[in-house]
SETOR-82750 format. One line per 5 residues: number of its first residue (from 1); their letters; for each residue x, y, z of C-alpha. Coordinates in Angstrom, 3 decimals. Each point is the difference from the previous one (the first is absolute). Example, Ala and Ser with C-alpha at 12.3 -4.5 7.8 and 13.67 -1.06 7.14 Angstrom:
<atoms>
1 = as = 12.300 -4.500 7.800 ~ 1.370 3.440 -0.660
</atoms>
This chain:
<atoms>
1 = xxxxx = 16.081 21.507 3.858 ~ -3.033 2.285 -0.224 ~ -0.903 1.449 3.380 ~ -3.526 1.118 -0.904 ~ -1.387 -3.336 -1.182
6 = xxxxx = -2.604 -1.680 2.211 ~ 0.153 -3.674 -0.916 ~ -2.603 -2.550 0.998 ~ 1.741 -3.064 1.464 ~ -0.447 -3.495 -1.403
11 = xxxxx = -2.534 -1.726 2.256 ~ -0.272 -3.443 -1.587 ~ 1.627 -2.534 -2.260 ~ -0.847 -2.959 -2.155 ~ 1.476 -3.294 1.099
16 = xxxxx = 0.853 -2.444 -2.759 ~ 0.107 -3.602 1.216 ~ 0.212 -1.674 -3.407 ~ 1.334 1.797 -3.081 ~ 3.382 1.563 0.673
21 = xxxxx = 0.620 2.312 -2.962 ~ 1.524 2.539 2.385 ~ 2.418 -2.501 1.504 ~ -0.109 -3.163 2.101 ~ 0.696 0.778 3.660
26 = xxxxx = -0.004 -3.477 1.611 ~ -1.045 1.565 3.308 ~ -0.343 -2.020 3.171 ~ -2.087 0.946 3.008 ~ 2.744 2.270 1.388
31 = xxxxx = 0.109 2.029 -3.221 ~ -3.806 0.232 -0.270 ~ -0.189 1.187 3.620 ~ 2.639 2.658 -0.650 ~ -1.982 1.313 -2.970
36 = xxxxx = -3.237 0.142 1.977 ~ 1.756 1.797 2.855 ~ 1.482 2.564 -2.365 ~ -3.225 0.612 -1.883 ~ -1.940 0.507 3.212
41 = xxxxx = 2.663 2.391 1.308 ~ -0.229 2.244 -3.082 ~ -3.793 0.001 -0.357 ~ -0.544 -2.739 -2.583 ~ -2.940 -1.898 1.472
46 = xxxxx = -1.882 -1.322 -3.064 ~ 0.793 -3.221 -1.866 ~ -1.460 -1.038 -3.355 ~ 0.646 -3.672 -0.722 ~ 0.331 -0.262 -3.754
51 = xxxxx = -0.944 -3.095 -2.024 ~ -0.217 -2.618 2.735 ~ -0.538 -2.693 -2.632 ~ 1.227 -0.055 -3.600 ~ -0.579 -2.613 -2.702
56 = xxxxx = 1.873 -0.095 -3.286 ~ -0.080 -2.900 -2.439 ~ -1.454 -2.362 2.563 ~ 2.592 0.706 2.713 ~ -1.332 1.643 3.149
61 = xxxxx = 1.910 2.103 2.537 ~ -1.529 0.774 3.382 ~ 0.891 2.197 2.971 ~ -1.361 -2.874 2.103 ~ 2.722 -2.391 -1.160
66 = xxxxx = 1.296 -1.617 3.249 ~ 3.529 -0.099 -1.449 ~ 0.182 3.801 0.184 ~ 0.918 0.121 3.694 ~ 2.905 -1.612 1.806
71 = xxxxx = -1.117 1.057 3.488 ~ -2.602 -1.526 2.286 ~ -2.058 3.126 0.666 ~ -1.804 0.003 -3.376 ~ -1.230 -2.755 -2.294
76 = xxxxx = 0.410 2.232 -3.062 ~ 0.864 3.564 -0.970 ~ -3.647 1.048 -0.156 ~ -0.442 -1.148 3.603 ~ 3.088 2.021 0.928
81 = xxxxx = -1.264 3.217 -1.595 ~ -3.249 -0.142 1.965 ~ 1.795 -0.918 3.241 ~ 2.527 2.822 -0.319 ~ -2.731 2.329 -1.215
86 = xxxxx = -1.809 -0.549 3.295 ~ 3.210 0.263 2.039 ~ 1.050 3.331 -1.518 ~ -3.423 1.583 -0.301 ~ -0.128 -0.032 -3.802
91 = xxxxx = -2.996 0.185 -2.315 ~ 0.097 -2.905 -2.462 ~ -1.704 -0.214 -3.409 ~ -0.151 -3.524 -1.405 ~ 0.618 -0.328 -3.721
96 = xxxxx = -1.582 -2.713 -2.111 ~ 1.117 -2.439 -2.695 ~ 1.035 0.626 -3.591 ~ -0.454 -2.823 -2.532 ~ 2.174 0.733 -3.021
101 = xxxxx = -1.468 -2.909 -1.985 ~ -3.533 1.320 0.570 ~ 1.048 3.388 -1.321 ~ 1.881 -1.267 -3.037 ~ -2.882 -2.298 -0.933
106 = xxxxx = -2.501 2.830 0.376 ~ -1.885 -1.889 2.705 ~ -0.694 3.071 2.109 ~ -3.103 -1.442 1.679 ~ 2.084 -2.885 1.356
111 = xxxxx = 2.466 2.577 1.354 ~ -2.844 1.650 1.913 ~ -1.141 -3.412 1.277 ~ 3.548 -0.873 1.126 ~ 0.223 3.299 1.886
116 = xxxxx = -3.344 -0.643 1.681 ~ 1.022 -3.516 1.078 ~ 3.302 1.334 1.339 ~ -1.519 2.860 2.003 ~ -2.759 -2.209 1.445
121 = xxxxx = 2.622 -2.380 1.386 ~ 2.816 2.356 0.953 ~ -1.981 2.818 1.598 ~ -1.566 -2.562 2.342 ~ 3.423 -1.426 0.864
126 = xxxxx = 1.417 3.366 1.149 ~ -3.217 1.670 1.172 ~ 1.000 0.077 3.678 ~ 3.130 2.114 -0.532 ~ -0.531 3.606 1.205
131 = xxxxx = 2.352 1.306 -2.708 ~ -2.166 -1.411 -2.828 ~ -1.916 3.054 -1.220 ~ -0.154 -0.130 -3.796 ~ 0.127 -1.874 -3.295
136 = xxxxx = 2.159 0.823 -3.001 ~ -1.109 -0.818 -3.554 ~ 3.344 -1.199 -1.291 ~ -0.395 -0.086 -3.768 ~ 2.219 2.584 -1.700
141 = xxxxx = -0.801 0.564 -3.643 ~ -1.067 2.574 -2.571 ~ -3.548 0.757 -1.169 ~ 0.412 -2.161 -3.119 ~ 1.740 -2.865 1.856
146 = xxxxx = -1.773 -3.260 0.826 ~ -3.446 1.505 0.847 ~ 1.795 1.787 2.822 ~ -2.891 2.313 0.799 ~ -2.571 -2.822 0.008
151 = xxxxx = 2.114 -2.153 2.324 ~ 0.646 2.785 2.504 ~ -3.636 1.105 -0.030 ~ -1.186 -3.549 0.684 ~ 2.486 -0.462 2.832
156 = xxxxx = -0.895 3.345 1.605 ~ -3.723 -0.785 -0.186 ~ 0.612 -3.315 1.758 ~ 2.210 1.580 2.690 ~ -2.441 2.785 0.832
161 = xxxxx = -2.935 -2.415 0.123 ~ 1.724 -2.612 2.170 ~ 2.557 1.949 2.063 ~ -1.549 3.436 0.557 ~ 2.246 0.605 3.021
166 = xxxxx = 3.165 -0.166 -2.142 ~ 1.401 3.041 -1.806 ~ 0.778 -0.497 -3.692 ~ 3.148 1.069 -1.810 ~ 1.487 -0.065 -3.513
171 = xxxxx = 3.200 1.191 -1.686 ~ -0.220 0.337 -3.800 ~ 2.747 1.881 -1.847 ~ 0.299 3.407 -1.590 ~ 1.401 0.364 -3.512
176 = xxxxx = -0.583 -3.526 -1.238 ~ 0.511 -0.815 -3.678 ~ -2.982 -0.062 -2.318 ~ -0.951 -3.125 -1.895 ~ 2.337 0.851 -2.872
181 = xxxxx = 2.922 -0.061 2.503 ~ 1.423 3.090 -1.761 ~ -1.575 2.800 1.997 ~ -1.132 0.550 3.590 ~ -3.189 1.351 1.517
186 = xxxxx = -0.085 3.664 0.908 ~ -1.457 0.963 3.372 ~ -3.208 1.132 -1.684 ~ -0.341 -3.251 -1.960 ~ 0.685 -2.042 3.133
191 = xxxxx = -2.709 1.842 1.924 ~ -2.467 -0.321 -2.867 ~ 0.539 -3.715 -0.622 ~ 0.321 -1.119 3.614 ~ -2.734 2.396 1.028
196 = xxxxx = -2.637 -1.056 -2.519 ~ 0.729 -3.718 0.140 ~ 1.116 -0.549 3.551 ~ 0.136 2.621 2.753 ~ -3.451 1.394 -0.825
201 = xxxxx = -1.363 -3.545 0.240 ~ 1.655 -0.939 3.299 ~ -0.934 3.145 1.921 ~ -0.849 -1.211 3.495 ~ 2.005 -3.211 -0.465
206 = xxxxx = 3.569 1.346 0.049 ~ 1.272 1.953 3.009 ~ 3.616 0.800 -0.884 ~ 2.030 0.063 -3.197 ~ 3.774 0.570 -0.150
211 = xxxxx = 1.118 0.197 -3.641 ~ 3.530 -1.168 -0.772 ~ 1.754 3.217 -0.962 ~ 2.252 -1.398 -2.803 ~ 1.622 3.414 -0.672
216 = xxxxx = 3.599 -0.106 1.214 ~ 1.908 2.980 -1.422 ~ 0.469 3.112 2.176 ~ -0.089 2.794 -2.590 ~ 2.657 2.670 0.550
221 = xxxxx = 1.966 2.248 -2.365 ~ 2.709 2.513 0.923 ~ -0.885 -0.489 3.645 ~ -3.671 0.806 -0.529 ~ -2.540 -2.736 0.806
226 = xxxxx = -2.454 -0.640 -2.810 ~ -3.402 -1.632 -0.323 ~ 0.140 -3.714 -0.792 ~ -3.789 -0.289 -0.163 ~ -0.529 -2.216 3.050
231 = xxxxx = -1.995 2.579 1.963 ~ -2.390 0.302 -2.939 ~ -0.747 -3.726 0.241 ~ -0.878 0.328 3.676 ~ -2.202 3.016 -0.684
236 = xxxxx = -1.946 -1.762 -2.753 ~ -0.353 -3.254 1.941 ~ -0.979 1.928 3.124 ~ -2.963 1.634 -1.744 ~ -1.220 -3.376 -1.236
241 = xxxxx = 0.430 -1.676 3.387 ~ -1.735 2.777 1.951 ~ -2.998 -0.323 -2.293 ~ -0.182 -3.721 0.790 ~ 0.772 0.109 3.714
246 = xxxxx = 3.450 -1.619 -0.362 ~ 2.920 1.282 2.064 ~ 3.102 0.745 -2.086 ~ 3.287 -1.382 1.290 ~ 3.365 -0.333 -1.737
251 = xxxxx = 1.958 -3.205 -0.569 ~ 3.528 1.367 -0.300 ~ 2.381 -2.457 -1.606 ~ 3.242 -0.196 1.979 ~ 1.602 -2.001 -2.815
256 = xxxxx = 1.393 1.206 -3.290 ~ -1.095 -1.453 -3.279 ~ 2.911 -1.664 -1.840 ~ 2.005 1.659 -2.755 ~ 0.797 -2.862 -2.426
261 = xxxxx = 2.010 2.323 -2.241 ~ 2.384 0.564 2.899 ~ 0.530 -3.698 0.596 ~ -2.785 -0.386 2.574 ~ -1.938 -3.290 -0.215
266 = xxxxx = -3.594 0.657 -1.061 ~ -1.765 -1.766 2.859 ~ 2.134 1.176 2.935 ~ -1.164 2.994 2.042 ~ 2.567 1.576 2.317
271 = xxxxx = -0.595 2.723 2.594 ~ -1.080 3.418 -1.240 ~ 2.324 2.971 -0.025 ~ -0.743 1.988 3.161 ~ -0.423 3.176 -2.089
276 = xxxxx = -2.807 -1.734 -1.843 ~ -1.634 -0.978 3.294 ~ 0.305 3.607 1.192 ~ -1.663 1.236 -3.201 ~ -2.846 -2.490 0.286
281 = xxxxx = -0.671 0.962 3.622 ~ -0.010 3.674 -1.019 ~ -2.519 -0.584 -2.780 ~ -2.346 -2.269 1.945 ~ -0.016 1.614 3.458
286 = xxxxx = -2.393 2.923 -0.648 ~ -2.403 -2.037 -2.129 ~ -0.539 -3.389 1.682 ~ -1.298 -1.161 3.374 ~ 2.629 -2.682 0.600
291 = xxxxx = 3.257 -1.218 -1.507 ~ 0.955 -3.662 -0.112 ~ 2.840 -1.714 -1.830 ~ 1.044 -3.014 -1.969 ~ 1.898 -1.251 1.874
296 = xxxxx = 1.763 0.511 3.338 ~ 1.214 -3.583 0.426 ~ 1.928 -0.275 -3.273 ~ 0.778 3.652 -0.777 ~ 0.553 1.798 3.316
301 = xxxxx = 0.797 -2.661 2.598 ~ 3.696 -0.405 0.877 ~ -0.693 -3.756 -0.105 ~ -0.596 -0.095 -3.739 ~ 2.616 -1.227 -2.448
306 = xxxxx = 0.557 3.242 -1.924 ~ 2.765 2.160 1.390 ~ -1.672 3.425 0.014 ~ -3.195 -0.824 1.922 ~ 1.442 1.022 3.375
311 = xxxxx = 1.153 3.298 -1.456 ~ -3.374 0.610 -1.661 ~ -1.652 -0.482 3.396 ~ 2.520 2.407 1.560 ~ -0.654 2.670 -2.640
316 = xxxxx = -3.768 -0.443 0.435 ~ 0.283 0.490 3.757 ~ 1.954 3.204 -0.586 ~ -2.727 1.196 -2.376 ~ -2.682 -0.347 2.683
321 = xxxxx = 2.155 1.438 2.790 ~ 1.053 -3.190 1.807 ~ 3.491 -0.999 1.031 ~ 1.357 -2.920 -2.072 ~ 1.850 -1.176 3.107
326 = xxxxx = -3.150 -1.913 0.942 ~ 0.845 -2.435 -2.802 ~ 3.026 -1.200 1.961 ~ -2.129 -0.367 3.119 ~ -2.311 -2.493 -1.737
331 = xxx = 2.277 -1.769 -2.463 ~ 3.464 0.498 1.502 ~ 2.912 1.571 -1.857
</atoms>
């Protein structure tokens, strides 16, 4: 362990109520409460609700599905998040819908309209919750995907015009593949494309942006740490964001991308190696204002199904100078 490293702690997490690519947790109210207690205890007080409605091929999934709770306190999981957000003094960002059929059909204007209809209804429903401070534009895509930039611009314009009291947040990814699917964007290309076609045009509309880091390999040879290029991405993005009045955060992935050649299923994302998490915190800490993660509930919570999540949380606590014994106090041994 490096003694001289000053790591920024993780202060927020996404919460995924629908698509469980990082593992189904089947949590009840007791398990949700334990997670909220633990997050609050270690300084994680921001929640970003991702994709609260998803449509694919005519089938709709919703975080407001009344079958998603088996306890009387909440009618649905979305109700629960806002209730517990208030109880534990969290800041909650509400994510919007993603319509896969709209995107595949190229009907990007309908996607904007669906987002507008959703936010008009849902913001009003939860407006009285003190924790409700922001809105998250949920669509994750690349510049050449599905009129991504047009959709997000239209949604941000609507949000700023109609909900000026709410902070706005997005989380696109670094190092996405180009349209030929054979090569990836460099940091300079990412800044140029996103800058000219998006960030320059939404200056004043977007408050915070936490790019998904994507890079997962801690470079080291013969005991000497090397440069894996991640800091360069933050430096380039930071210059672009400062120009446009956008605060740079980091969305550190606490899952590892699968290795199909090693027998890993392609669509299953297990917890990250703690050395990778350490590296990502090292790279991001001096260059970003805040660090959030995808995702505490399925990658770091002892309640998740994967066996190493409790140990990843313990190693993280050691990294930031906290005693892992507090895990037992919340979750039991």
